[in-house]
ROKOL-479126 format. One line per field, with one value per residue: residue in one letter; x negated, y negated, z negated of N, C-alpha, C in turn; residue number from 1. Coordinates in pm, whole numbers, plus 50000, padded with zeros to 5 digits. Layout:
N
residuo = [A ...] .
n.east = [X ...] .
n.north = [Y ...] .
n.up = [Z ...] .
ca.east = [X ...] .
ca.north = [Y ...] .
ca.up = [Z ...] .
c.east = [X ...] .
c.north = [Y ...] .
c.up = [Z ...] .
num = [NUM ...] .
END
This chain:
361
residuo = [M T S L W T L G P L Q V T P Y S L M I L L G A L V G A G L T L W R R R Q A L G A L P W V I L G A L L L G H V F W C L F N A D T Y A E G A E A L L L Y L Q P W K G G Y T L Y G A L F G G L L G A L L G A K A C G L S F P D T L D A L A P G A A A A I C I G R L G E Y F S G Q G F G D V V E L E K A Q F F P L A Y V T L Q E E D Y V E W S Y A V W F W E A M A A L I L L I L L L R L G R K V R R G A A A A L L L T G L G V S Q I L L E Q M R C D D Y V R I T T F I H F S Q I A A L V T L V A L F A L L V R K H R P G W L R G T V S C V T L T T A F L A V M C A E F V F D K P Q I N P W M Y L S T F A A A A A F A V L L H L Q R G K G G L L P G L M G G F I A V I L F L L H A L G E W E D G N L L V Y C F M A F A L L I V A E T I Y L N A G T E K E C L] .
n.east = [51962 51749 51850 51755 51823 52164 52398 52698 52862 52647 52386 52054 51749 51465 51408 51581 51434 51225 51339 51376 51138 51017 51163 51081 50816 50802 50943 50775 50526 50608 50684 50404 50300 50436 50596 50819 50993 51162 51405 51561 51527 51727 51950 51839 51794 52021 52173 52052 52100 52374 52450 52287 52407 52661 52618 52543 52750 52951 52883 52867 53069 53325 53235 53144 53392 53769 54033 54166 53951 53708 53710 53673 53397 53245 53252 53149 52804 52622 52671 52643 52413 52167 52059 51767 51795 52038 51990 51772 51899 52064 51902 51808 52016 52122 51867 51906 52118 52028 51810 51994 52123 51928 51836 51571 51344 51497 51287 51054 51092 51169 50923 50765 50890 50829 50556 50637 50836 50754 50595 50818 50912 50755 50698 50975 50965 50801 50916 51131 51020 51107 51382 51384 51442 51295 51192 51024 50977 50960 50616 50408 50177 49883 49683 49723 49861 49876 49865 49785 49951 50166 50420 50500 50806 50995 50978 50970 50892 50673 50706 50649 50727 50625 50671 50637 50509 50727 50786 50598 50456 50588 50575 50285 50265 50447 50245 50031 50152 50180 49921 49826 50009 49913 49666 49708 49603 49631 49658 49884 50183 50464 50710 50573 50492 50743 50798 50600 50630 50923 50886 50628 50783 51027 50869 50744 50969 51111 50953 50870 51148 51222 51094 51226 51383 51614 51892 51918 52058 52320 52421 52520 52495 52237 52117 51958 52052 51881 51701 51837 51924 51674 51575 51758 51691 51446 51501 51627 51497 51259 51402 51484 51225 51131 51289 51248 50994 50948 50791 50748 50855 50714 50580 50754 50953 50757 50765 50962 51014 50811 50907 51119 51122 50904 51102 51281 51103 51045 51339 51377 51188 51278 51567 51384 51365 51576 51677 51469 51470 51463 51232 51065 51135 51090 50773 50745 50876 50702 50442 50502 50561 50301 50149 50281 50224 49927 49928 50060 49901 49701 49810 49870 49640 49422 49101 49051 49220 49154 49002 49143 49391 49273 49216 49443 49558 49423 49429 49695 49655 49507 49727 49904 49725 49710 49926 50018 49787 49877 49735 49801 49920 50145 50438 50573 50416 50258 50517 50545 50308 50343 50556 50489 50291 50432 50544 50373 50317 50554 50533 50281 50389 50595 50425 50271 50445 50516 50324 50116 49891 49841 49762 49797 50064] .
n.north = [71057 71076 71057 70913 70834 70739 70455 70374 70319 70255 70377 70472 70453 70580 70407 70166 70083 70008 69821 69593 69575 69442 69202 69082 69069 68904 68669 68603 68567 68321 68128 68101 67971 67758 67609 67458 67541 67699 67639 67728 67973 68150 68142 68200 68458 68584 68534 68670 68943 68947 68861 69015 69266 69237 69208 69429 69624 69496 69641 69883 69978 70085 70369 70495 70476 70421 70194 70005 70136 70075 69814 69755 69812 69607 69457 69593 69605 69807 70036 70180 70012 69818 69509 69349 69102 69005 68957 68774 68569 68519 68414 68208 68017 68031 67908 67642 67569 67584 67393 67170 67149 67156 66912 66940 66931 67072 67176 67168 67374 67578 67648 67686 67901 68123 68281 68459 68608 68728 68880 69017 69194 69356 69527 69633 69741 69945 70091 70242 70474 70646 70660 70813 70669 70464 70592 70714 70873 71228 71316 71515 71564 71712 71606 71332 71333 71198 71032 70680 70669 70867 71083 71322 71436 71671 71956 72329 72604 72769 72574 72230 71869 71620 71257 70874 70616 70398 70251 70216 70060 69833 69723 69659 69465 69270 69227 69128 68883 68784 68771 68561 68323 68282 68178 67920 67626 67304 67105 67102 67063 66974 67258 67410 67700 67804 67855 67982 68218 68300 68333 68532 68724 68776 68825 69064 69241 69234 69401 69614 69739 69835 70128 70260 70562 70616 70578 70309 69971 69909 69742 69806 70124 70150 69899 69722 69544 69411 69321 69164 68966 68855 68726 68586 68362 68317 68152 67934 67823 67769 67556 67397 67289 67164 66933 66834 66746 66642 66670 66548 66522 66674 66862 66970 67048 67252 67419 67504 67682 67863 67998 68112 68264 68429 68587 68707 68864 69036 69140 69268 69465 69611 69713 69864 70105 70285 70196 70208 70072 69786 69707 69586 69308 69241 69272 69059 68790 68865 68787 68506 68404 68391 68244 67986 67975 67907 67690 67512 67565 67404 67144 67124 67130 67101 67057 67233 67468 67637 67834 68065 68070 68173 68386 68491 68525 68749 68928 69006 69048 69289 69474 69481 69576 69804 69954 69956 70093 70333 70443 70475 70728 70758 70590 70459 70372 70181 69995 69924 69787 69522 69468 69355 69180 68953 68882 68816 68579 68415 68397 68219 68010 67859 67834 67646 67401 67404 67255 67298 67209 66877 66656 66732 66760] .
n.up = [57137 56927 56571 56257 56020 55860 55793 55729 56019 56144 56311 56265 56458 56594 56844 56767 56520 56648 56813 56606 56464 56690 56682 56441 56487 56676 56535 56359 56477 56646 56395 56305 56472 56532 56312 56324 56446 56310 56236 56483 56521 56430 56547 56832 56795 56731 56952 57175 57077 57076 57369 57502 57402 57551 57798 57872 57829 58066 58247 58195 58000 58089 58186 57943 57784 57748 57852 57573 57385 57547 57531 57268 57238 57310 57076 56947 56853 56753 56915 57227 57442 57568 57729 57893 58048 57948 57691 57694 57875 57636 57455 57528 57540 57257 57218 57331 57139 56924 56906 56967 56688 56528 56579 56757 57034 57326 57533 57398 57191 57337 57458 57219 57138 57367 57320 57129 57215 57428 57289 57138 57329 57457 57255 57269 57491 57431 57260 57403 57484 57298 57336 57541 57826 58120 58251 58572 58900 58938 58924 59115 59186 59030 58955 58863 58687 58389 58114 58088 58329 58388 58180 57953 58024 58029 57867 57888 57749 58006 58164 58287 58270 58449 58441 58583 58392 58324 58121 57983 58145 58182 57936 57943 58122 57951 57735 57875 57981 57728 57611 57796 57738 57463 57526 57679 57680 57520 57670 57872 58059 57905 57846 58017 57909 57893 58138 58204 58112 58193 58492 58473 58371 58541 58796 58739 58646 58894 59061 58909 58771 59002 59006 58843 58713 58559 58338 58424 58395 58665 58973 59198 59349 59395 59347 59107 58774 58664 58826 59004 58806 58759 59028 59045 58818 58859 59094 58999 58788 58980 59147 58897 58840 59076 59071 58877 58860 59084 59396 59637 59982 60149 60060 59873 60097 60207 59960 59953 60181 60131 59928 59993 60225 60089 59875 60112 60199 59937 59939 60149 60125 59940 60030 60218 60098 60121 60355 60633 60888 60825 60813 61031 60975 60694 60710 60897 60709 60537 60646 60697 60484 60401 60543 60484 60202 60235 60392 60196 59941 60051 60072 59803 59632 59794 59940 59779 59766 59990 59988 59812 59987 60248 60131 60087 60340 60449 60291 60357 60625 60628 60514 60708 60877 60769 60791 61060 61158 61046 60822 60588 60388 60216 60248 60076 59828 60016 60083 59793 59806 59969 59867 59610 59693 59787 59596 59447 59557 59544 59238 59249 59363 59255 59018 59143 59139 58906 58804 58571 58447 58293 58472 58709 58988] .
ca.east = [51856 51734 51864 51662 51958 52284 52470 52827 52896 52510 52280 51925 51675 51303 51424 51638 51346 51106 51353 51348 50968 50974 51219 51004 50694 50830 50993 50649 50408 50646 50662 50260 50243 50491 50652 50919 51108 51188 51574 51613 51529 51871 52045 51784 51823 52202 52247 51993 52153 52520 52456 52212 52515 52780 52572 52544 52879 53010 52844 52888 53165 53436 53191 53196 53549 53877 54150 54123 53820 53628 53694 53623 53272 53231 53275 53061 52691 52585 52734 52588 52283 52141 51993 51699 51827 52135 51931 51714 52000 52131 51823 51789 52170 52084 51749 51996 52213 51934 51768 52070 52179 51834 51719 51439 51346 51494 51139 50929 51187 51136 50738 50751 50952 50784 50502 50699 50985 50688 50565 50908 50941 50622 50739 51096 50959 50728 51060 51196 50981 51178 51524 51455 51434 51188 51084 50996 50991 50857 50449 50422 50008 49820 49549 49839 49939 49798 49900 49935 50007 50240 50413 50595 50979 51063 50877 50980 50818 50584 50760 50630 50788 50595 50702 50606 50564 50740 50800 50454 50376 50662 50511 50164 50308 50468 50122 49931 50224 50168 49798 49790 50089 49793 49537 49761 49579 49751 49711 49966 50302 50603 50791 50491 50484 50864 50837 50505 50704 51018 50792 50568 50871 51089 50821 50723 51091 51185 50863 50836 51261 51254 51035 51292 51461 51676 52000 51952 52201 52298 52564 52581 52420 52107 52070 51985 52092 51765 51612 51948 51897 51550 51589 51814 51624 51342 51546 51696 51347 51245 51505 51487 51059 51141 51399 51195 50829 50952 50678 50779 50975 50682 50513 50899 50992 50683 50763 51108 51018 50738 50980 51278 51062 50893 51193 51336 50992 51074 51439 51381 51117 51355 51600 51314 51319 51675 51720 51364 51476 51455 51049 50988 51174 50984 50672 50738 50864 50536 50349 50585 50551 50176 50106 50358 50163 49829 49960 50128 49807 49598 49868 49878 49487 49313 48965 49003 49289 49120 48991 49268 49428 49221 49207 49600 49596 49328 49537 49838 49624 49471 49830 49945 49622 49700 50082 49970 49711 49877 49610 49831 50011 50239 50481 50659 50325 50262 50588 50549 50187 50403 50665 50379 50231 50522 50610 50246 50329 50678 50458 50213 50449 50630 50314 50216 50548 50533 50266 50099 49785 49894 49733 49885 50132] .
ca.north = [70968 71136 70925 70937 70843 70683 70373 70378 70315 70248 70520 70433 70549 70477 70292 70061 70021 69935 69699 69531 69539 69344 69113 69043 69033 68807 68558 68610 68475 68174 68069 68100 67887 67642 67618 67364 67602 67779 67636 67761 68105 68265 68150 68269 68630 68608 68503 68765 69031 68933 68862 69156 69428 69174 69238 69592 69646 69425 69761 70024 70037 70169 70475 70570 70482 70355 70124 69963 70172 70017 69665 69750 69843 69468 69376 69681 69619 69922 70123 70177 69983 69621 69452 69282 68995 68961 68927 68677 68492 68470 68374 68082 67971 68028 67823 67537 67545 67578 67261 67048 67180 67109 66790 66980 66925 67188 67222 67218 67475 67688 67682 67753 68076 68176 68409 68538 68654 68810 69004 69120 69232 69397 69600 69713 69804 70065 70184 70313 70572 70716 70641 70876 70607 70371 70664 70679 70970 71315 71321 71614 71566 71748 71515 71218 71392 71162 70905 70586 70681 70949 71121 71466 71418 71810 72104 72430 72725 72733 72464 72064 71797 71497 71105 70783 70604 70263 70172 70157 69939 69704 69686 69651 69316 69175 69215 69054 68761 68741 68699 68441 68229 68243 68161 67812 67507 67211 66986 67142 66996 67043 67341 67496 67811 67894 67848 68100 68373 68360 68362 68640 68801 68788 68887 69226 69300 69297 69497 69760 69820 69949 70204 70358 70668 70650 70508 70155 69909 69861 69649 69903 70218 70144 69751 69682 69430 69330 69228 69065 68883 68792 68649 68431 68296 68261 68051 67848 67759 67669 67458 67284 67236 67077 66833 66731 66705 66582 66721 66450 66564 66757 66955 67015 67152 67397 67520 67615 67756 67946 68088 68140 68371 68564 68618 68740 68979 69109 69202 69350 69597 69690 69761 69948 70270 70345 70175 70208 69997 69665 69725 69451 69174 69246 69194 68927 68750 68845 68668 68386 68328 68405 68099 67874 67945 67890 67542 67470 67558 67295 67008 67063 67113 67007 67169 67376 67548 67665 67961 68119 68058 68246 68559 68555 68563 68838 69030 69041 69143 69409 69541 69495 69700 69974 70019 69961 70228 70466 70509 70490 70841 70721 70486 70368 70274 70069 69916 69859 69675 69450 69367 69288 69093 68875 68846 68726 68439 68367 68332 68118 67903 67820 67789 67520 67307 67366 67148 67332 67082 66746 66594 66813 66671] .
ca.up = [57085 56735 56441 56126 55901 55912 55725 55755 56133 56224 56318 56251 56520 56619 56942 56708 56417 56726 56835 56477 56477 56827 56652 56325 56505 56770 56465 56283 56578 56672 56313 56324 56577 56577 56207 56316 56514 56210 56239 56614 56516 56379 56690 56930 56764 56726 57115 57212 57034 57150 57500 57547 57424 57625 57953 57907 57855 58155 58379 58139 57929 58126 58166 57800 57734 57822 57783 57439 57340 57630 57498 57148 57256 57319 56963 56819 56927 56741 56984 57368 57479 57592 57876 57864 58080 57888 57583 57751 57877 57502 57367 57612 57486 57144 57166 57324 57051 56779 56932 56928 56576 56424 56631 56840 57195 57374 57625 57267 57142 57438 57443 57104 57137 57462 57307 57017 57282 57524 57201 57123 57517 57441 57134 57256 57583 57399 57226 57515 57477 57209 57402 57661 57904 58133 58337 58690 58969 58877 58929 59147 59226 58901 58933 58851 58573 58269 58054 58100 58460 58342 58088 57990 58010 58002 57833 57841 57777 58074 58289 58211 58389 58423 58511 58570 58247 58375 58002 57904 58256 58162 57825 57945 58168 57874 57643 57962 57940 57567 57649 57913 57700 57369 57588 57711 57614 57474 57773 57951 58053 57800 57921 58074 57837 57920 58246 58270 58043 58265 58585 58476 58340 58639 58904 58688 58632 58993 59093 58824 58771 59156 59016 58730 58778 58426 58345 58426 58425 58801 58984 59294 59350 59396 59287 58934 58757 58606 58972 59063 58719 58786 59101 58974 58723 58923 59213 58890 58750 59082 59164 58793 58837 59179 59040 58722 58909 59258 59436 59757 60074 60264 59956 59877 60181 60199 59875 59954 60288 60073 59830 60073 60288 60014 59847 60194 60204 59834 59922 60255 60069 59819 60119 60292 60074 60173 60529 60695 60987 60779 60810 61086 60904 60590 60808 60955 60606 60417 60710 60719 60355 60357 60582 60426 60102 60258 60369 60024 59873 60079 60018 59650 59552 59922 59974 59686 59824 60089 59968 59789 60116 60332 60020 60071 60452 60425 60241 60445 60746 60591 60449 60820 60967 60730 60831 61185 61203 61004 60763 60446 60426 60131 60294 59952 59782 60103 60018 59677 59800 60036 59745 59521 59744 59829 59448 59352 59650 59488 59105 59240 59456 59106 58927 59159 59128 58791 58731 58433 58377 58281 58546 58868 59043] .
c.east = [51847 51752 51804 51744 52093 52360 52558 52825 52732 52437 52126 51819 51547 51333 51469 51503 51238 51174 51375 51223 50960 51026 51115 50899 50668 50834 50836 50585 50483 50665 50504 50220 50308 50591 50809 51039 51162 51378 51649 51626 51653 51956 52013 51825 51936 52220 52181 52045 52321 52513 52391 52331 52615 52772 52591 52694 52964 53000 52891 53013 53274 53355 53194 53319 53632 53989 54080 53999 53693 53588 53660 53429 53202 53177 53194 52889 52603 52572 52703 52458 52278 52042 51895 51692 51954 52087 51849 51817 52071 52063 51812 51909 52156 51953 51800 52041 52130 51877 51867 52077 52070 51735 51583 51478 51379 51342 51065 50963 51169 50971 50716 50796 50888 50685 50572 50793 50850 50652 50672 50960 50878 50686 50843 51043 50907 50849 51095 51126 51060 51347 51541 51459 51337 51106 51100 51029 50871 50702 50455 50242 49970 49743 49618 49904 49838 49852 49787 49976 50150 50274 50489 50743 51051 50948 50987 50954 50722 50635 50732 50643 50721 50622 50644 50637 50602 50756 50708 50390 50450 50656 50379 50179 50373 50344 50043 50017 50149 50017 49778 49886 49976 49717 49602 49674 49655 49742 49771 50116 50412 50715 50701 50488 50593 50840 50686 50563 50806 50961 50705 50673 50970 51048 50767 50840 51099 51074 50873 50998 51291 51187 51129 51409 51597 51827 52003 52092 52200 52448 52649 52484 52294 52013 52101 51981 51978 51709 51710 51936 51785 51529 51665 51805 51513 51396 51584 51571 51304 51294 51461 51327 51083 51219 51354 51081 50876 50828 50673 50799 50879 50595 50658 50952 50895 50708 50878 51087 50919 50808 51073 51207 50970 50980 51248 51269 51011 51213 51440 51324 51187 51455 51531 51317 51453 51672 51577 51362 51442 51293 51045 51046 51127 50830 50677 50781 50757 50438 50392 50514 50368 50128 50157 50273 50019 49850 50013 49982 49692 49671 49868 49754 49389 49219 48988 49110 49291 49054 49087 49389 49418 49220 49370 49590 49529 49387 49601 49792 49615 49599 49887 49861 49693 49858 50056 49932 49758 49763 49675 49951 50116 50315 50551 50549 50246 50399 50595 50412 50254 50493 50573 50313 50297 50545 50461 50277 50438 50598 50389 50271 50535 50564 50281 50328 50519 50460 50202 50008 49887 49870 49742 50021 50188] .
c.north = [71065 71004 71012 70945 70735 70588 70326 70378 70287 70350 70488 70534 70507 70405 70170 69995 69964 69813 69546 69478 69462 69234 68993 68990 68911 68648 68538 68500 68348 68099 68026 68033 67748 67674 67566 67436 67699 67778 67715 67895 68186 68250 68212 68437 68649 68622 68594 68907 69072 68972 68991 69279 69344 69278 69355 69641 69617 69551 69883 70062 70140 70352 70561 70548 70407 70291 70010 69988 70098 69850 69638 69774 69719 69424 69486 69738 69724 70040 70097 70088 69818 69591 69365 69120 68945 68898 68815 68551 68441 68396 68221 68002 67937 67918 67664 67507 67508 67443 67178 67023 67114 66967 66810 66939 67047 67264 67289 67351 67609 67787 67717 67921 68161 68321 68528 68638 68763 68921 69119 69229 69356 69531 69723 69746 69960 70167 70228 70436 70671 70711 70712 70763 70551 70504 70678 70842 71083 71333 71486 71666 71589 71652 71358 71225 71388 71048 70811 70625 70766 71014 71215 71418 71524 71900 72208 72569 72687 72646 72332 71995 71657 71378 71018 70707 70437 70205 70101 70014 69807 69643 69593 69457 69236 69151 69122 68891 68702 68672 68554 68317 68169 68181 67979 67694 67404 67113 67051 67040 67063 67140 67442 67640 67882 67898 67970 68209 68394 68385 68493 68772 68874 68883 69040 69281 69323 69376 69613 69823 69876 70084 70321 70449 70703 70607 70367 70100 69858 69792 69724 70028 70226 69975 69750 69567 69362 69247 69129 68935 68778 68695 68541 68359 68229 68134 67944 67753 67667 67527 67323 67195 67150 66920 66775 66683 66627 66560 66595 66578 66670 66890 67039 67130 67286 67488 67587 67709 67865 68026 68171 68299 68454 68628 68717 68900 69088 69189 69302 69492 69657 69757 69892 70118 70319 70291 70147 70039 69851 69624 69614 69343 69156 69221 69059 68805 68720 68755 68548 68305 68324 68246 68032 67862 67908 67737 67497 67455 67430 67164 66994 67047 67077 67111 67278 67456 67638 67818 68055 68154 68151 68385 68598 68632 68726 68958 69084 69097 69271 69514 69579 69591 69827 70045 70033 70061 70364 70534 70544 70602 70838 70595 70417 70327 70187 69977 69836 69712 69563 69366 69306 69185 68973 68792 68780 68541 68381 68276 68229 67988 67833 67784 67645 67398 67278 67286 67158 67249 66949 66639 66661 66740 66509] .
c.up = [56939 56655 56305 56034 55934 55783 55762 55915 56192 56195 56380 56348 56570 56704 56855 56595 56518 56819 56751 56468 56573 56759 56538 56399 56609 56675 56405 56398 56610 56513 56256 56378 56565 56430 56187 56412 56433 56257 56326 56616 56474 56500 56808 56902 56786 56877 57179 57222 57098 57262 57526 57550 57529 57768 57982 57919 57954 58260 58311 58076 57951 58179 58035 57723 57825 57742 57686 57376 57395 57597 57393 57143 57247 57162 56876 56881 56869 56816 57113 57366 57466 57720 57850 57920 58025 57751 57602 57765 57715 57445 57396 57544 57323 57123 57203 57227 56911 56795 56910 56764 56474 56488 56705 57018 57234 57464 57516 57231 57214 57457 57312 57043 57222 57421 57220 57108 57382 57399 57149 57215 57452 57370 57227 57386 57548 57333 57304 57508 57418 57226 57507 57831 57972 58177 58503 58770 58914 58951 58978 59152 59073 58880 58849 58730 58448 58234 58035 58209 58431 58213 58074 57936 57967 57973 57804 57879 57886 58188 58189 58317 58372 58527 58493 58482 58278 58271 57983 58027 58222 58045 57848 58039 58063 57778 57742 57945 57799 57557 57665 57782 57553 57415 57637 57601 57573 57601 57911 57971 57931 57918 57972 58045 57889 58070 58315 58203 58176 58452 58606 58478 58478 58791 58857 58682 58785 59095 59019 58813 58897 59095 58926 58793 58621 58439 58324 58443 58542 58849 59114 59244 59295 59372 59142 58915 58708 58740 59020 58936 58739 58863 59082 58895 58765 58979 59102 58808 58836 59125 59038 58821 58938 59139 58930 58811 59063 59344 59579 59864 60131 60176 59929 59945 60203 60110 59908 60066 60229 60014 59918 60166 60217 59951 59978 60185 60083 59866 60044 60210 59986 59923 60190 60216 60090 60328 60604 60820 60998 60793 60865 61025 60789 60656 60822 60857 60544 60527 60695 60545 60326 60395 60507 60282 60128 60316 60244 59952 59949 60057 59874 59571 59694 59944 59871 59679 59919 60070 59945 59902 60205 60281 60108 60211 60459 60418 60301 60537 60722 60558 60600 60906 60931 60779 60995 61244 61142 60913 60617 60477 60327 60177 60180 59913 59890 60078 59916 59697 59875 59960 59623 59558 59762 59693 59369 59452 59532 59329 59138 59304 59309 59013 58961 59139 58980 58686 58603 58370 58408 58407 58691 58864 59017] .
num = [1 2 3 4 5 6 7 8 9 10 11 12 13 14 15 16 17 18 19 20 21 22 23 24 25 26 27 28 29 30 31 32 33 34 35 36 37 38 39 40 41 42 43 44 45 46 47 48 49 50 51 52 53 54 55 56 57 58 59 60 61 62 63 64 65 66 67 68 69 70 71 72 73 74 75 76 77 78 79 80 81 82 83 84 85 86 87 88 89 90 91 92 93 94 95 96 97 98 99 100 101 102 103 104 105 106 107 108 109 110 111 112 113 114 115 116 117 118 119 120 121 122 123 124 125 126 127 128 129 130 131 132 133 134 135 136 137 138 139 140 141 142 143 144 145 146 147 148 149 150 151 152 153 154 155 156 157 158 159 160 161 162 163 164 165 166 167 168 169 170 171 172 173 174 175 176 177 178 179 180 181 182 183 184 185 186 187 188 189 190 191 192 193 194 195 196 197 198 199 200 201 202 203 204 205 206 207 208 209 210 211 212 213 214 215 216 217 218 219 220 221 222 223 224 225 226 227 228 229 230 231 232 233 234 235 236 237 238 239 240 241 242 243 244 245 246 247 248 249 250 251 252 253 254 255 256 257 258 259 260 261 262 263 264 265 266 267 268 269 270 271 272 273 274 275 276 277 278 279 280 281 282 283 284 285 286 287 288 289 290 291 292 293 294 295 296 297 298 299 300 301 302 303 304 305 306 307 308 309 310 311 312 313 314 315 316 317 318 319 320 321 322 323 324 325 326 327 328 329 330 331 332 333 334 335 336 337 338 339 340 341 342 343 344 345 346 347 348 349 350 351 352 353 354 355 356 357 358 359 360 361] .
END
């Protein structure tokens, strides 16, 4: 990574400046919308920086150093890297401590921080362009070699290599989240903004992290830390919302069935890229999730849920026909569509149980 200048042990790079810019924009946006969150901001920033680096070290320290030097990396945040979900967990912990120290409501503090967090993530993802990370597979088709679909990752004399611009797509996902958060009205439940941020971030990370071919933080050879962390976060959020809003045994059971089958479809789709024999389980769980979600929409929205339920079922049928008839030449792209559909069901299921509008549930 190109270093602009050196300040003692610190190497100032374009990527680090983008991270700093993201933190400043996020803090400014938070104070502009809710100045009372000022007391919690230092806790949040410190927690994000520390745990973001610690989680990176947990999976990478032994790769870059040995023995005592590997342990020293934990105490040197200016060396090595960071993980998004490590920073997110650190920010949540910092928000909890900051809210208690300042006598603030924890849910209100999270809601105040949500738009700023989305802005910081968006700018940080854009900064990945300068770090040489965030790229996907090489794009062979010349018609697809254009930005923002792809960008140049290697150029030597007459040879130019294009790769998918995953960093840009993740930045745009965060930007969409930011717009949705800014458009949230005042007639929402406490914690709705935080739930929207965690849900949108979780489903987009599970989908887009699969496309990365860079030095992503991994648990095993092909399992991404961000995907597992996102899945755990979504499950925890869902459990918290169900416990808080108590939707009743029928709606609660259907919600659990929907979420479980949708997550099964997502996990099977993840493994299909390496183990195609899992295909039948992906198809069955996707159909089950679509059916359960249609029932949940009817229970939750009555007649108003009929049309979106039918649309979801129609999309599921179309995907299965495309696979059965062999009309989709790119098998990986079809699997991505299955994964995206299942993740949409996950997001909508959590949204329904979040009871975003005050009159819901």
